[in-house]
C-alpha positions as CSV (number, residue, x, y, z in Angstrom):
1,X,-12.9,33.8,-26.3
2,X,-14.0,30.2,-25.6
3,X,-15.5,29.5,-22.3
4,X,-13.5,27.3,-19.9
5,X,-14.4,23.6,-20.0
6,X,-15.3,23.6,-16.3
7,X,-17.9,26.4,-16.7
8,X,-19.6,24.8,-19.7
9,X,-19.7,21.4,-18.3
10,X,-20.9,22.7,-14.9
11,X,-23.8,24.5,-16.6
12,X,-24.8,21.5,-18.7
13,X,-24.6,19.3,-15.6
14,X,-26.9,21.7,-13.7
15,X,-29.4,21.4,-16.5
16,X,-29.2,17.7,-16.4
17,X,-29.7,17.6,-12.6
18,X,-32.7,20.0,-12.8
19,X,-34.4,17.9,-15.5
20,X,-33.8,14.7,-13.6
21,X,-35.1,16.2,-10.4
22,X,-38.1,17.6,-12.2
23,X,-39.0,14.2,-13.7
24,X,-38.5,12.5,-10.4
25,X,-40.6,15.1,-8.5
26,X,-43.4,14.8,-11.1
27,X,-43.3,11.0,-10.8
28,X,-43.4,11.1,-7.1
29,X,-46.1,13.7,-6.5
30,X,-48.4,12.5,-9.4
31,X,-48.1,8.9,-8.3
32,X,-48.7,9.9,-4.7
33,X,-51.8,11.9,-5.6
34,X,-53.3,9.1,-7.7
35,X,-52.6,6.6,-5.0
36,X,-54.2,8.8,-2.4
37,X,-57.4,9.3,-4.5
38,X,-57.7,5.6,-5.2
39,X,-57.2,4.7,-1.5
40,X,-59.9,7.3,-0.5
41,X,-62.4,5.8,-3.0
42,X,-61.6,2.3,-1.7
43,X,-62.1,3.4,1.9
44,X,-65.6,4.9,1.0
45,X,-66.6,1.9,-0.9
46,X,-65.6,-0.3,2.0
47,X,-67.7,1.8,4.3
48,X,-70.7,1.5,2.0
49,X,-70.3,-2.3,1.9
50,X,-70.0,-2.5,5.7
51,X,-73.2,-0.3,6.1
52,X,-75.1,-2.6,3.7
53,X,-74.0,-5.7,5.6
54,X,-75.0,-3.9,8.8
55,X,-78.6,-3.4,7.5
56,X,-78.9,-7.0,6.6
57,X,-77.6,-8.0,10.0
58,X,-80.1,-5.7,11.8
59,X,-83.0,-7.1,9.8
60,X,-81.8,-10.6,10.4
61,X,-81.8,-10.0,14.2
62,X,-85.3,-8.6,14.0
63,X,-86.5,-11.6,12.0
64,X,-84.8,-14.1,14.4
65,X,-86.4,-12.4,17.4
66,X,-89.9,-12.3,15.9
67,X,-89.8,-15.9,14.8
68,X,-88.7,-17.1,18.2
69,X,-91.5,-15.1,19.9
70,X,-94.0,-16.4,17.5
71,X,-93.1,-20.0,18.2
72,X,-92.8,-19.7,22.1
73,X,-94.5,-16.6,23.2
74,X,-91.5,-15.9,25.4
75,X,-90.8,-12.1,25.6
76,X,-87.0,-12.8,25.9
77,X,-87.0,-13.6,22.2
78,X,-88.0,-10.0,21.5
79,X,-84.6,-8.7,22.7
80,X,-82.8,-9.2,19.3
81,X,-85.9,-7.6,17.7
82,X,-85.6,-4.5,19.8
83,X,-81.8,-4.2,19.2
84,X,-82.1,-4.6,15.4
85,X,-85.0,-2.3,15.2
86,X,-83.1,0.4,17.2
87,X,-79.9,0.2,15.0
88,X,-81.6,-0.2,11.6
89,X,-82.3,3.5,11.0
90,X,-78.7,4.4,11.7
91,X,-77.4,1.7,9.4
92,X,-79.8,2.9,6.7
93,X,-78.6,6.5,7.0
94,X,-74.9,5.4,6.9
95,X,-75.6,3.4,3.7
96,X,-77.2,6.4,2.0
97,X,-74.3,8.6,3.1
98,X,-71.6,6.3,1.8
99,X,-73.3,5.2,-1.4
100,X,-70.8,5.9,-4.3
101,X,-73.4,7.0,-6.8
102,X,-77.1,7.8,-7.4
103,X,-77.8,4.3,-8.7
104,X,-76.6,2.8,-5.5
105,X,-78.6,5.2,-3.4
106,X,-81.8,4.3,-5.3
107,X,-81.1,0.6,-4.6
108,X,-80.6,1.5,-0.9
109,X,-84.0,3.2,-0.8
110,X,-85.6,0.2,-2.6
111,X,-84.1,-2.0,0.1
112,X,-85.6,0.2,2.8
113,X,-89.0,0.1,1.2
114,X,-88.9,-3.7,1.2
115,X,-87.8,-3.7,4.8
116,X,-90.7,-1.3,5.8
117,X,-93.2,-3.6,4.1
118,X,-91.9,-6.6,6.0
119,X,-91.9,-4.8,9.3
120,X,-95.4,-3.4,8.9
121,X,-97.0,-6.6,7.6
122,X,-95.1,-9.3,9.6
123,X,-92.7,-8.2,12.3
124,X,-94.6,-5.5,14.1
125,X,-97.9,-7.4,14.3
126,X,-96.2,-10.5,15.7
127,X,-94.3,-8.5,18.3
128,X,-97.6,-6.9,19.4
129,X,-99.2,-10.3,20.4
130,X,-99.7,-11.0,24.1
131,X,-96.9,-12.9,25.8
132,X,-97.4,-16.6,26.5
133,X,-99.7,-17.1,23.5
134,X,-97.9,-18.4,20.4
135,X,-99.1,-16.8,17.3
136,X,-98.6,-19.5,14.7
137,X,-100.2,-18.5,11.4
138,X,-99.2,-20.4,8.2
139,X,-100.3,-17.6,5.9
140,X,-98.5,-15.0,7.8
141,X,-95.3,-17.1,7.9
142,X,-95.4,-17.7,4.2
143,X,-96.0,-14.0,3.5
144,X,-93.1,-13.1,5.9
145,X,-90.7,-15.4,4.1
146,X,-91.6,-13.9,0.8
147,X,-91.1,-10.3,2.0
148,X,-87.8,-11.2,3.7
149,X,-86.5,-12.9,0.6
150,X,-87.2,-9.6,-1.2
151,X,-85.1,-7.8,1.4
152,X,-82.2,-10.2,0.8
153,X,-82.4,-9.6,-2.9
154,X,-82.4,-5.8,-2.5
155,X,-79.4,-6.1,-0.1
156,X,-77.5,-8.3,-2.7
157,X,-78.2,-5.7,-5.4
158,X,-76.7,-2.9,-3.2
159,X,-73.6,-5.1,-2.6
160,X,-73.2,-5.7,-6.3
161,X,-73.5,-2.1,-7.1
162,X,-70.8,-1.2,-4.5
163,X,-68.5,-3.9,-6.0
164,X,-69.1,-2.5,-9.5
165,X,-68.1,0.9,-8.2
166,X,-64.9,-0.6,-6.6
167,X,-64.0,-2.2,-9.9
168,X,-64.7,1.0,-11.8
169,X,-62.5,3.0,-9.4
170,X,-59.6,0.5,-9.8
171,X,-59.8,0.6,-13.5
172,X,-59.8,4.4,-13.5
173,X,-56.7,4.3,-11.2
174,X,-54.9,2.0,-13.6
175,X,-55.8,4.2,-16.6
176,X,-54.5,7.3,-14.8
177,X,-51.3,5.5,-13.9
178,X,-50.7,4.4,-17.5
179,X,-51.3,7.9,-18.7
180,X,-48.8,9.2,-16.0
181,X,-46.2,6.7,-17.0
182,X,-46.5,7.6,-20.7
183,X,-46.1,11.3,-19.8
184,X,-43.1,10.6,-17.6
185,X,-41.5,8.5,-20.4
186,X,-41.9,11.5,-22.7
187,X,-40.3,13.7,-20.0
188,X,-37.4,11.2,-19.6
189,X,-36.3,12.1,-23.1
190,X,-35.3,15.5,-21.8
191,X,-32.3,14.1,-19.7
192,X,-31.2,12.2,-22.8
193,X,-31.2,15.4,-24.9
194,X,-29.3,17.1,-22.1
195,X,-26.8,14.2,-22.0
196,X,-26.3,14.4,-25.8
197,X,-25.7,18.1,-25.4
198,X,-23.1,17.4,-22.7
199,X,-21.4,14.8,-24.9
200,X,-21.2,17.2,-27.8
201,X,-19.7,19.8,-25.6
202,X,-17.1,17.4,-24.2
203,X,-16.2,16.1,-27.6
204,X,-15.8,19.6,-29.0
205,X,-14.0,21.2,-26.0
206,X,-12.1,18.2,-24.7
207,X,-11.9,15.0,-26.7
208,X,-11.0,16.6,-30.1
209,X,-8.2,18.8,-28.6
210,X,-6.9,15.8,-26.7
211,X,-6.9,13.8,-29.9
212,X,-4.8,16.5,-31.6
213,X,-2.4,16.4,-28.6
214,X,-2.2,12.6,-28.9
215,X,-1.3,13.0,-32.5
216,X,1.5,15.4,-31.6
217,X,2.9,12.9,-29.1
218,X,2.7,10.0,-31.6
219,X,4.5,12.0,-34.3
220,X,7.2,12.9,-31.7
221,X,7.5,9.2,-30.7
222,X,7.8,8.4,-34.4
223,X,10.9,10.5,-34.6
224,X,9.6,13.9,-35.6
225,X,11.6,16.1,-33.3
226,X,9.9,19.2,-34.6
227,X,6.4,18.1,-33.7
228,X,4.6,20.7,-31.5
229,X,1.0,20.9,-30.2
230,X,-1.4,23.5,-31.6
231,X,-2.4,25.8,-28.7
232,X,-6.1,26.3,-29.2
233,X,-9.5,25.6,-27.6
234,X,-10.6,26.2,-24.0
235,X,-8.2,27.7,-21.5
236,X,-7.4,24.3,-19.9
237,X,-6.6,22.7,-23.2
238,X,-4.4,25.7,-24.2
239,X,-2.5,25.4,-20.9
240,X,-2.1,21.7,-21.5
241,X,-0.8,22.3,-25.0
242,X,1.6,24.9,-23.8
243,X,2.9,22.6,-21.0
244,X,3.3,19.8,-23.6
245,X,5.3,22.0,-25.9
246,X,7.5,23.1,-22.9
247,X,8.0,19.4,-21.9
248,X,8.9,18.5,-25.5
249,X,11.5,21.3,-25.5
250,X,12.9,20.1,-22.2
251,X,12.9,16.5,-23.5
252,X,15.0,17.6,-26.4
253,X,17.4,19.4,-24.2
254,X,17.6,16.4,-21.9
255,X,18.2,14.1,-24.8
256,X,21.1,16.3,-25.8
257,X,22.4,16.2,-22.3
258,X,22.0,12.4,-22.1
259,X,23.9,11.9,-25.4
260,X,26.7,14.1,-24.0
261,X,26.7,12.2,-20.7
262,X,26.7,8.9,-22.5
263,X,29.7,10.0,-24.5
264,X,31.4,11.1,-21.3
265,X,30.6,7.8,-19.6
266,X,31.9,5.9,-22.6
267,X,35.2,7.9,-22.3
268,X,35.4,7.2,-18.6
269,X,34.7,3.5,-19.2
270,X,37.5,3.4,-21.7
271,X,39.8,5.2,-19.3
272,X,38.7,2.8,-16.5
273,X,39.3,-0.2,-18.7
274,X,42.8,1.0,-19.4
275,X,43.4,1.5,-15.7
276,X,42.0,-2.0,-14.8
277,X,44.0,-3.6,-17.6
278,X,47.2,-2.2,-16.1
279,X,46.4,-3.5,-12.6
280,X,47.9,-7.0,-12.0
281,X,44.9,-8.1,-9.9
282,X,42.2,-9.9,-11.8
283,X,38.8,-8.0,-11.7
284,X,35.6,-9.6,-12.9
285,X,32.2,-7.9,-12.6
286,X,28.8,-9.6,-13.2
287,X,25.1,-8.6,-12.9
288,X,22.6,-10.1,-10.4
289,X,22.0,-13.1,-12.8
290,X,25.7,-13.9,-13.1
291,X,26.3,-12.5,-16.6
292,X,29.7,-11.0,-17.0
293,X,29.7,-7.3,-17.4
294,X,33.5,-6.6,-17.5
295,X,36.8,-8.4,-17.0
296,X,40.2,-6.9,-17.1
297,X,43.3,-8.2,-18.9
298,X,44.5,-10.1,-15.8
299,X,41.2,-11.9,-15.4
300,X,41.2,-12.9,-19.0
301,X,44.8,-14.1,-18.7
302,X,44.0,-16.2,-15.7
303,X,40.9,-17.7,-17.3
304,X,38.3,-16.3,-15.0
305,X,35.5,-16.4,-17.5
306,X,32.1,-16.3,-15.8
307,X,30.5,-15.7,-12.4
308,X,27.1,-16.9,-11.1
309,X,25.3,-15.5,-8.0
310,X,25.6,-17.7,-4.8
311,X,22.9,-20.0,-3.6
312,X,20.8,-18.7,-0.6
313,X,22.8,-18.5,2.6
314,X,21.7,-20.9,5.3
315,X,19.9,-19.4,8.3
316,X,22.4,-18.4,10.9
317,X,25.4,-18.7,8.6
318,X,28.2,-16.4,9.7
319,X,30.7,-14.4,7.7
320,X,33.9,-16.2,6.7
321,X,37.1,-14.4,7.4
322,X,39.1,-14.0,4.1
323,X,42.1,-16.3,4.2
324,X,44.1,-18.4,1.7
325,X,42.9,-21.9,1.2
326,X,45.0,-24.7,-0.1
327,X,44.1,-26.6,-3.3
328,X,43.1,-29.6,-1.3
329,X,40.0,-27.7,-0.1
330,X,38.8,-26.7,-3.5
331,X,35.7,-28.6,-4.4
332,X,35.2,-28.9,-8.2
333,X,31.6,-29.0,-9.5
334,X,29.8,-29.2,-12.8
335,X,29.7,-25.9,-14.7
336,X,25.9,-25.9,-14.5
337,X,25.8,-25.4,-10.7
338,X,28.2,-25.4,-7.7
339,X,27.2,-27.3,-4.6
340,X,26.6,-25.2,-1.5
341,X,28.3,-26.2,1.7
342,X,25.8,-25.9,4.5
343,X,26.6,-23.2,7.1
344,X,29.2,-21.5,4.9
345,X,28.8,-18.2,3.1
346,X,29.6,-18.6,-0.6
347,X,30.5,-15.4,-2.3
348,X,30.3,-16.5,-5.9
349,X,30.9,-19.4,-8.2
350,X,34.0,-18.7,-10.4
351,X,34.5,-20.7,-13.6
352,X,38.2,-20.7,-14.4
353,X,38.2,-21.6,-18.1
354,X,38.4,-25.4,-18.7
355,X,38.5,-26.4,-15.0
356,X,34.7,-25.9,-14.4
357,X,32.7,-24.3,-11.7
358,X,34.2,-24.3,-8.1
359,X,32.9,-23.1,-4.8
360,X,34.6,-19.9,-3.7
361,X,34.8,-18.7,-0.1
362,X,36.3,-15.2,0.2
363,X,40.1,-15.7,0.0
364,X,39.9,-19.3,-1.4
365,X,42.7,-20.5,-3.7
366,X,41.9,-22.1,-7.0
367,X,44.1,-23.5,-9.7
368,X,43.7,-21.8,-13.1
369,X,45.8,-23.7,-15.5
370,X,49.3,-23.8,-14.1
371,X,48.7,-20.8,-11.8
372,X,47.5,-20.6,-8.2
373,X,45.0,-17.8,-7.7
374,X,43.4,-16.4,-4.5
375,X,39.8,-15.4,-5.4
376,X,37.4,-13.2,-3.5
377,X,33.8,-12.1,-4.4
378,X,31.7,-9.4,-2.9
379,X,28.1,-8.3,-3.7
380,X,27.5,-4.8,-5.0
381,X,25.1,-2.5,-3.0
382,X,21.4,-2.9,-3.8
383,X,21.8,-6.4,-5.3
384,X,23.2,-4.9,-8.5
385,X,25.7,-7.7,-9.0
386,X,29.1,-9.0,-7.9
387,X,32.7,-8.1,-8.1
388,X,35.2,-11.0,-8.2
389,X,38.9,-10.4,-7.7
390,X,41.8,-12.8,-8.3
391,X,45.4,-12.5,-7.1
392,X,48.1,-14.6,-8.6
393,X,50.0,-16.1,-5.6
394,X,51.9,-18.8,-7.5
395,X,55.3,-17.3,-6.8
396,X,54.3,-16.7,-3.1
397,X,53.2,-20.3,-2.7
398,X,56.4,-21.6,-4.2
399,X,58.4,-19.5,-1.7
400,X,56.2,-20.8,1.1
401,X,56.7,-24.3,0.0
402,X,60.4,-23.8,-0.1
403,X,60.2,-22.3,3.4
404,X,58.1,-25.2,4.7
405,X,60.6,-27.7,3.3
406,X,63.4,-25.8,4.8
407,X,61.6,-25.7,8.2
408,X,61.0,-29.5,8.0
409,X,64.7,-30.1,7.2
410,X,65.9,-27.7,9.8
411,X,63.6,-29.3,12.4
412,X,64.9,-32.7,11.5
413,X,68.5,-31.6,11.6
414,X,67.9,-29.9,15.0
415,X,66.1,-32.9,16.4
416,X,69.0,-35.3,15.6
417,X,71.7,-33.5,17.6
418,X,69.2,-33.0,20.4
419,X,68.4,-36.7,20.5
420,X,72.1,-37.5,20.6
421,X,72.7,-35.0,23.4
422,X,69.7,-36.4,25.3
423,X,71.0,-40.0,25.0
424,X,74.5,-39.0,26.2
425,X,73.0,-37.1,29.1
426,X,71.0,-40.1,30.2
427,X,74.2,-42.2,30.0
428,X,76.1,-39.6,32.1
429,X,73.3,-39.4,34.6
430,X,73.8,-43.1,35.3
431,X,77.6,-42.9,35.7
432,X,78.4,-39.7,37.6
433,X,78.5,-39.9,41.4
434,X,79.6,-36.3,42.2
435,X,76.6,-34.1,43.2
436,X,78.0,-31.1,41.2
437,X,78.4,-33.3,38.1
438,X,74.9,-34.7,38.5
439,X,73.5,-31.1,38.8
440,X,75.3,-30.2,35.6
441,X,73.9,-33.2,33.8
442,X,70.4,-32.3,35.0
443,X,70.8,-28.8,33.7
444,X,71.9,-30.1,30.3
445,X,68.8,-32.4,30.2
446,X,66.5,-29.5,31.0
447,X,68.1,-27.4,28.3
448,X,67.6,-30.2,25.8
449,X,63.9,-30.4,26.7
450,X,63.4,-26.6,26.4
451,X,65.1,-26.7,23.0
452,X,62.9,-29.6,21.9
453,X,59.7,-27.7,23.1
454,X,60.9,-24.5,21.3
455,X,61.4,-26.4,18.0
456,X,57.9,-28.1,18.3
457,X,56.2,-24.7,19.1
458,X,58.0,-23.0,16.2
459,X,56.8,-25.7,13.8
460,X,53.3,-25.5,15.2
461,X,53.3,-21.7,14.9
462,X,54.5,-21.9,11.3
463,X,52.0,-24.5,10.3
464,X,49.0,-23.1,12.2
465,X,48.5,-20.5,9.5
466,X,48.8,-22.6,6.4
467,X,48.1,-26.2,7.4
468,X,45.1,-27.9,5.7
469,X,42.0,-27.8,7.8
470,X,40.3,-31.1,8.3
471,X,37.1,-30.2,10.1
472,X,35.1,-32.9,12.0
473,X,32.4,-32.8,14.7
474,X,34.1,-32.3,18.1
475,X,32.4,-32.6,21.4
476,X,34.0,-29.8,23.5
477,X,32.7,-31.3,26.8
478,X,34.5,-34.6,26.1
479,X,37.6,-32.8,25.0
480,X,37.8,-30.6,28.1
481,X,37.2,-33.5,30.6
482,X,39.8,-35.6,28.8
483,X,42.5,-32.9,29.1
484,X,42.3,-32.4,32.8
485,X,39.9,-33.7,35.5
486,X,40.6,-30.5,37.6
487,X,38.6,-28.3,35.1
488,X,35.0,-27.6,36.0
489,X,32.6,-27.5,33.1
490,X,29.8,-25.0,33.7
491,X,26.7,-26.1,31.8
492,X,26.5,-27.8,28.4
493,X,29.1,-27.1,25.8
494,X,28.5,-27.2,22.0
495,X,29.7,-29.7,19.3
496,X,32.0,-27.8,16.9
497,X,32.8,-28.5,13.3
498,X,36.6,-27.9,13.7
499,X,40.0,-29.4,13.1
500,X,40.4,-31.9,16.0
501,X,44.2,-31.5,16.3
502,X,44.1,-27.7,16.3
503,X,41.2,-27.6,18.7
504,X,42.9,-29.9,21.1
505,X,46.1,-27.8,20.9
506,X,44.0,-24.7,21.6
507,X,42.3,-25.9,24.8
508,X,45.4,-27.8,26.0
509,X,47.4,-24.5,25.9
510,X,44.7,-22.4,27.6
511,X,44.0,-24.9,30.3
512,X,47.7,-25.6,30.9
513,X,48.3,-21.8,31.3
514,X,45.4,-21.6,33.7
515,X,46.7,-24.4,35.8
516,X,50.3,-23.1,35.9
517,X,49.0,-19.7,37.0
518,X,47.5,-21.1,40.2
519,X,49.5,-19.8,43.2
520,X,51.4,-22.4,45.2
521,X,49.5,-23.9,48.1
522,X,46.1,-23.2,46.5
523,X,43.8,-25.7,44.6
524,X,43.3,-25.0,40.9
525,X,40.0,-23.3,40.1
526,X,39.5,-23.4,36.3
527,X,36.0,-23.2,34.7
528,X,34.9,-23.6,31.1
529,X,31.5,-22.4,29.9
530,X,29.7,-21.6,26.6
531,X,26.9,-19.4,25.5
532,X,25.1,-18.8,22.1
533,X,25.7,-15.4,20.4
534,X,23.1,-13.4,18.6
535,X,24.3,-14.3,15.1
536,X,24.0,-18.1,15.8
537,X,27.7,-18.5,16.8
538,X,29.1,-19.5,20.1
539,X,31.3,-17.9,22.8
540,X,33.6,-20.2,24.8
541,X,35.1,-18.9,28.1
542,X,38.1,-20.3,30.0
543,X,38.3,-18.6,33.4
544,X,40.7,-19.2,36.3
545,X,41.5,-17.8,39.7
546,X,45.3,-17.6,39.1
547,X,47.6,-14.6,39.5
548,X,46.0,-12.8,36.5
549,X,47.6,-10.7,33.8
550,X,48.5,-7.0,34.3
551,X,46.3,-4.7,32.2
552,X,49.3,-3.2,30.5
553,X,50.4,-6.6,29.2
554,X,47.1,-7.8,27.8
555,X,47.6,-6.0,24.4
556,X,50.8,-8.0,23.7
557,X,49.6,-11.3,25.2
558,X,49.1,-13.0,21.8
559,X,52.3,-11.8,20.2
560,X,55.1,-14.4,19.6
561,X,57.6,-15.0,22.4
562,X,55.7,-12.9,24.9
563,X,54.9,-14.1,28.4
564,X,52.1,-12.5,30.5
565,X,53.6,-13.8,33.8
566,X,52.7,-11.0,36.0
567,X,56.2,-10.8,37.6
568,X,56.6,-14.6,38.1
569,X,58.8,-16.9,36.0
570,X,57.2,-19.9,34.3
571,X,58.4,-22.4,31.8
572,X,57.4,-22.1,28.2
573,X,58.4,-20.8,24.8
574,X,56.1,-17.7,24.6
575,X,54.4,-19.1,21.5
576,X,51.4,-20.9,23.0
577,X,49.0,-18.0,22.9
578,X,50.2,-16.9,19.5
579,X,49.5,-20.4,18.2
580,X,46.0,-20.2,19.9
581,X,45.3,-17.0,18.1
582,X,46.2,-18.5,14.7
583,X,44.1,-21.6,15.4
584,X,41.0,-19.5,16.2
585,X,41.6,-17.2,13.2
586,X,41.8,-20.2,10.9
587,X,38.3,-21.2,12.1
588,X,36.9,-17.7,11.5
589,X,36.8,-16.6,15.1
590,X,38.4,-14.2,17.6
591,X,40.2,-14.7,20.9
592,X,40.7,-12.1,23.7
593,X,41.9,-12.1,27.3
594,X,40.6,-9.9,30.2
595,X,40.6,-9.8,34.0
596,X,38.3,-12.2,35.7
597,X,36.0,-10.4,38.2
598,X,37.2,-11.5,41.7
599,X,40.8,-12.3,40.5
600,X,42.4,-14.4,37.7
601,X,42.2,-14.4,33.9
602,X,39.2,-14.8,31.6
603,X,39.8,-15.9,27.9
604,X,36.9,-15.6,25.5
605,X,36.8,-17.5,22.2
606,X,34.1,-16.5,19.7
607,X,33.4,-18.8,16.7
608,X,30.9,-18.2,13.9
609,X,27.7,-20.2,13.3
610,X,29.4,-22.1,10.4
611,X,31.6,-23.8,13.0
612,X,28.8,-24.9,15.3
613,X,27.7,-28.4,14.5
614,X,25.4,-28.7,17.5
615,X,24.5,-25.4,19.3
616,X,24.5,-24.9,23.0
617,X,21.1,-26.1,24.5
618,X,18.9,-23.3,25.8
């Protein structure tokens, strides 16, 4: 049974480590030994050279002292003589001890003999002369010079011999190092042989079986569904081959399941296509790049042919509440790209057949051929694409147009009789003298005015939902102060991008209600303030200290023809706050009423960031 790969490779690796450590240890210890021997030789030779120089120095001191005494007769000059003569024997003995070879020792002895001759014939006789009597002798001086030159020559010969020994030791060290390097180079072949053995084992036990497994995978990738790995070789490779065969079997089963699931998905898609084709709402799906994935029969009939993803949303842009938009607000653009309106969330660009690309806000109406369609677009989760829906509202818009025309005619027909009654009442008021008749005429005039106000509010309520928005920058501070000087503005107010007429109607109604709710005999206390919301929008607050609104009536406060009077009777049609709610909703916001702490009513209006042209300063 083949050995496991790990065991074989571990054994070969241990051999490689042992050989490398052996070569390294031999290199270290042999080199260290050779270096130590060479350093010891150099130290001994340096000692021999120093001893030889010491001999020459001692003899030079003796010669200097003797010559000075010979010239002056002063005993002080004999001090170097005595010092040199005392140290010379020790220096001579050190030179003999450190001499590197017999030849050098012979030269040291020859140097000593020359020194003894000079001492006996010249130095000692001169030092024995009486003090104070110079012993100048030309023959002795010449003889002394000759003998001392012989000493210098013998000393130089010893130094040369020591230098030759140093050179010989260095050459021997280099020869030994070269021999060691050659031996280590031969030993270095052993790791190479072990590495080749490891490579052969890896190739036999690992690379070759893996190549066969790769061939199996390539045949499987080429379409051979029956390709299977041959289970052979070391235990690890056999386990890998068995696992590969098991994986191939599972892949085959998974492929069968995928094919079955694909058939089922295709059947479900066909079923879903049938369901969507039955639905009268146009449905168009696209991927993240805007390529159409599916469109139902209604979408094809309406000409919704393509969808592109929206441009990046501006920072702080708020969501737009779905609502119908008239054709006057549809902005056509080239089919290549739709312009992005700053501050507005664009759900998608819908291309309705020949009309070209248009901007689409959720709930926007577009014209597709001779039909009017309300389109909406929403992103799929995970950025997978978009779903665009379209609802044909042509018939509904025709009915609304008829209703608007009827309302305009009815309002005109109602205003004419009221105008006649009002003029007759004014004439009667100038002619009657009886107090009872005058009171009756006054009541008739009041009724006419209430009827006129009701007609105006009904028309405003009807048009507040469907009227065309004409947004423009509106300074809320200037608007509030222009409506009533009694209102207190707390802090700076924003500049809104809103319909001026609708915004004026909104605050006129809210401030008028706040002023009318002030109890008799008390000064009006109405405050307007603003604050920025977390999503970049704005919250406007109209607060008063009036009679307030009971909690049980606040839920119905914005319903038509409802009055939150708190038990008191006030003039009005009951449509003001309902109109306010429609105006705020048309601008994508919300409105709510609550009790004001300390008494009174607090109305909060929240508008999205897309309606803020200039935010509230910090």
